[in-house]
C-alpha positions as CSV (number, residue, x, y, z in Angstrom):
1,M,-242.6,14.5,6.8
2,R,-239.1,13.4,7.4
3,S,-235.9,13.2,4.7
4,P,-235.3,10.6,2.5
5,G,-231.4,10.7,3.8
6,L,-232.5,9.2,7.4
7,A,-233.5,6.2,6.4
8,P,-232.2,2.9,8.3
9,G,-228.9,2.1,8.7
10,N,-227.8,4.9,7.6
11,Y,-225.0,7.4,9.3
12,F,-224.7,10.8,10.6
13,T,-222.4,12.8,12.9
14,D,-223.4,16.5,14.6
15,G,-219.5,17.0,14.8
16,L,-218.8,14.9,18.1
17,R,-221.1,12.0,17.7
18,L,-221.1,9.4,15.6
19,L,-224.8,8.6,15.3
20,R,-227.2,5.9,12.9
21,V,-230.6,5.9,12.6
22,V,-232.3,2.8,14.1
23,D,-236.0,3.9,13.4
24,A,-237.2,6.8,10.7
25,G,-240.8,8.6,12.0
26,G,-243.2,6.0,10.9
27,E,-247.0,7.5,12.8
28,S,-244.9,9.2,15.8
29,A,-243.1,11.3,13.6
30,L,-240.1,10.5,15.9
31,T,-237.0,9.4,14.5
32,S,-234.6,6.8,16.7
33,L,-230.4,7.5,16.7
34,E,-228.3,4.9,18.4
35,D,-224.9,6.7,19.6
36,C,-222.3,4.2,17.9
37,L,-220.1,5.1,20.9
38,T,-222.1,4.5,23.8
39,L,-224.7,2.6,21.7
40,E,-227.6,4.7,23.5
41,V,-230.6,5.3,21.3
42,R,-232.4,8.2,21.7
43,H,-236.0,9.2,19.7
44,Y,-236.3,13.2,18.3
45,S,-238.7,15.0,17.0
46,P,-238.4,16.4,14.0
47,G,-237.9,20.2,15.3
48,Q,-234.8,18.0,17.9
49,L,-233.7,17.2,14.9
50,A,-233.3,20.6,13.0
51,Q,-231.4,21.9,16.0
52,L,-228.6,18.9,16.1
53,R,-227.3,20.3,12.6
54,L,-226.7,16.8,11.2
55,R,-224.6,15.7,8.5
56,P,-225.0,12.3,6.5
57,V,-221.9,10.2,7.1
58,G,-220.9,7.8,3.5
59,R,-222.9,6.5,1.1
60,A,-226.9,6.9,2.4
61,R,-228.8,4.2,1.6
62,T,-231.9,4.2,-0.2
63,D,-234.4,0.7,0.5
């Protein structure tokens, strides 16, 4: 089950990078995050996301 804040279009930081949620789980349970500097998209499992210790940036979108 994904966090409600992990909706596409929301922004997070790990303290070093600014990341945008591209795709939030679904059937594969992988979340896709785009590095806003390099535009590289990586896919993370729920365990990997927990290790990143992400913090929200700005107001979270709920739609």
